N, C-alpha and C positions, 0 to 999 in steps of 0.2 A: 873793678877791672878798667885798665887804662884804655881810653878810646884811641883807635888808630885811624888816621885819615890817609888812605892810600893815594899816592901821587898818580894822577891819570897819565901823565907823560911816561912815567916809569912802567905803568901797566901796558901802555901802547907798545913800548919797546919790547916788553916781555911777550906779548901776544904776537907781534909782528915776527919776532925771532922764531917762535914756535911754528907759525904758519909757513914761514919761508924755509924752515929747517936749518937755519944758520943765523947766528947773531952777527956775523960779519956782513951777511947780506942785509940784515935788518939795519945795520949801521949805514950802509949805502942807501937803502930805501928812505931812511928817516933823516939823512943828511947829518949824521953824527960820526964822531971818531969811534973806533973800537974801544978805546980806553974810556970814553964817556959812556958807552953802552955797558961796559963792565962795572963802572961805578953805579949806574942805575940798577943793575941786577943785584949788586951788593946792598944797595939801599932797600930794594924790595925785600930781600931776605931779612934785613934788620927790622923792617916794619912788620913782616910776617912773624918774626921771632923763631923761624925754623928754616932750614934749607929747602929751596924749591927746585933746585937743579942738582944733578950729580953727574960725574964723569961717566961716559959710556963710549969706550973706544977712543976715537979722536974727537968725538963730539960731546954733547951734553944731552941728558935725558931728564925727564921730570921725576921728582920724588912723589910719594903719595900726597904730600902736602902741596906739591907743585901742580898735580892734577886738579886738586880742589881749587887752588889759586887761579889756574887758567880758566876754569869754568866761570868763576865769579868775575875775573878780569874782563872776559868777553862781554858778560852781561852789563857790567858797569860802563864799558866803552860804548856799547850799543845804545844804552840809555843816554849817555852824554852826547853821542853823535845825533841821536834822534831829537834831543832837546835843541841842539844847535841848529839842526835842519828845520825844525818847526819854527824857531824864532827868526832865522835868517832866510828861510825859504817860503815864507808865508805868501809871497807874491808869485810863487811858481804856479803856473797854470798851463793847461793844454790837454793833450791826449796822447797816451802811449799804447801802442798795440804790441802785446807781448805773446810770444809763442813758447810752449813748453811740451816736453814729452809727458806721457801719462805717468811715467815713473816718479815724477816730481810733484804730482798733484797734491799729495798729503804731506810729504816729507819737506817740501820747500815752499810751495805756493802760499799756504796759509800764513806763515810767518812773514814772508816777503811782502805780501799785499797788506798785511796788518801794519807793519812798520812804515811802509810807504804811505798808506792812507792817513795814518796819524800825523806824519810829518808834512804831508802835502795834500790836504783835503780838497784843494781846488783842481787837482789833476785827475782826470778820468783814465782808468785803465781797462782796456779790452783784452781779454786773455783767450787764446786759442790753444786747445790741447790737440796735438796732431802727431802724426808719424814724422820721422826724421826727414825724409825726402820732401814732404809737403812743407815742413817748416823752412827748409833751405830755399825752396822754390818761392815761398811767400816773401822771405827776406829779399831775395834777388829781384823780385818784381815790385818791391816797395809796398807790399800789402801787410807786412809786419815791420815794426821799427826795431825789434829786438827779439832774439830767439836763443834759448839754451838748447843745444842739440849735440848729439854724438858726433865725434870726428870720424866721418866715413871716408875720408880721403879726398873729398871734393874741395877744390880750391875756391875759397870765398874771399872777396877783397877786404872785408872789414871784420875778420874773425880774431878773437882773442882766446887763447887756451887758458882755461880756468882750473884745470886739474885732470886727473886720470882716475878711472874706476876699475876695479878688478872684474873680469868676466868670470862668472861662476855657472856651473850646472845647477839647475833648480829642480828640486823634487818635492813631493808631498811631505808635509811636516813629519810624518812617521815612516817615510819610505827609505829604502836602501837601494841604490842603483850602482851599476847595472844588475839586473836579475840574471842568475845563471840558468837560463832556460833555453839557450841555444838559438833564440830568435833575434832578428835584427832589432837594434835599439829603437824603441818608439819615441819619436820627437813630437813635441807640442810647440808650435811656432805661430807667429803672426803671419798674416797673408803677405805674399810677395808684393813689392820688394822689401826685404828685411835683412839688414846687415848682420843681425844676430844669427839668423838661419844660415846665411852664407858662411859665416865664420864657423858655425857648428859643423855643418856638413863637410867643409873643407878639412877641418881638423880630424874628423872621424875617418874620412877617406885616407888621409895621410897615416893614421894609426891603424889602418886596415880593420876598422870596426864597422860591420854592416849596420845600416840604419834604415828606417822608413819614417815617412811623415804620417803620424797617427792622428793628428788633429791640427787644424788651422783655425785661426780666429781673426776677426777684424779688430778686436780690442784686447788690451792687456788683461782686463777683467775676465774675459773668456778664456784666455791662456791660463791664468791662475786657477780658474775653476777646473779646467781639464787636468792640470798637473795635480791639484789637490785630490781629484777623483782617482788618481793613479793611472791615467791614460798614457803617461809617458813623462819624459823629462824635457826641460826647456833650457835655453841658454840666455842669461840675462846678467845684469849687475845686481848687487845687493840693495840697490836703491828702491825704496818704496815697496818692499815685499810684504804681502799680507801674512797674518799669523798661520794661515793654512798651508803655506809652503816654506821651504828653507833653502838657503844656498849651501851646496855641498862643498866642504873644504877639500883642498887637493888630496890630503891623506885619506879621505873617506871613500875615494872612488878611483877606479882604474881609467876612467875617462880622461882624455887628454886635457892638459892645462892650456888655457888660451891667453894668459897674460892680462893686459889692461886695455881699456878703451878710453880714448881722449874725450874730453868734454869741452865744448867751445861756446863762447857767447858771441853771437853774430849780430852785427848792426847793419842796418840798411844803408847808412850813409857814414862817410868818414868823420864828419862833424855833426854829431847828433844834437838834438835840443837838450837844454839843461834837465828837463824832466826825464828824458830817456837816459841820460848819463847818471842821474841820481838813482834811478831804478836799477840800472846796470851795476852800480856800486853796491847797492843793498843785496842784489842777487849774489854777487861775488863774495861779499862778507858772509852771507848766510851759508853759501856752499862751503866755504872754508871752515865754518863752524861744524857743519855736518861731517866733513872729511876728518876733522880732528877728533870728533867724538866716535867715529867708526872704529 
């Protein structure tokens, strides 16, 4: 079998185009002409020996082989970038204070910290898992250098939108909601202030669906336990859901659809240290990978 050595520049163009949803935007991001990007994609398909893209309306979509190629391309680029960072960033030292939601404790944090620690072993990372309001307050007061938090409408000076996440009603793994028992919809929510609770009750009021708070918890783990036990439904994103609960798809329920919630990366300062910027870059890359796989 002939050995194929994939061109990393080509793979980077391919991944960037899929992450941005447009190869024209990828050309702008990478400083290349659209014709150069087209030539790179043609080269990738020649190396792969099969089409990786197909026409879909006015844009392009991945073929089955393209889905496989994208997963491997991301892994190859991550390893390449990690190796480069390890070699050229060995002198990077310092301390980074990072804040995250509970939602990302398993789905994001492990991989992010692993990549960062391997590339920059001299940088110490302090992580705080907290609620949205606390994360924003700690960034504003300088007690966190970096925080990944929901876009709750607050104006923050150094915020960067990294994506959006669909809001979903969350039920027990085997449950069907709402129940047709004539009772107000039981809600399981985090303690106030909670942007999810506000969004849920506002949407239910607009839809004239009666509701009641059946359970409140100080932690997300407590919320999931109550939902899994059948005490009610919650409103959250699909991020970090345990196996005991599931996100209801819009066609599965008559409960109102709530659209999407923005996700922002907040910095305490306009010009952060190299260590903070490197961690921010890894978080953004890792999040884009999760979003593409969803």
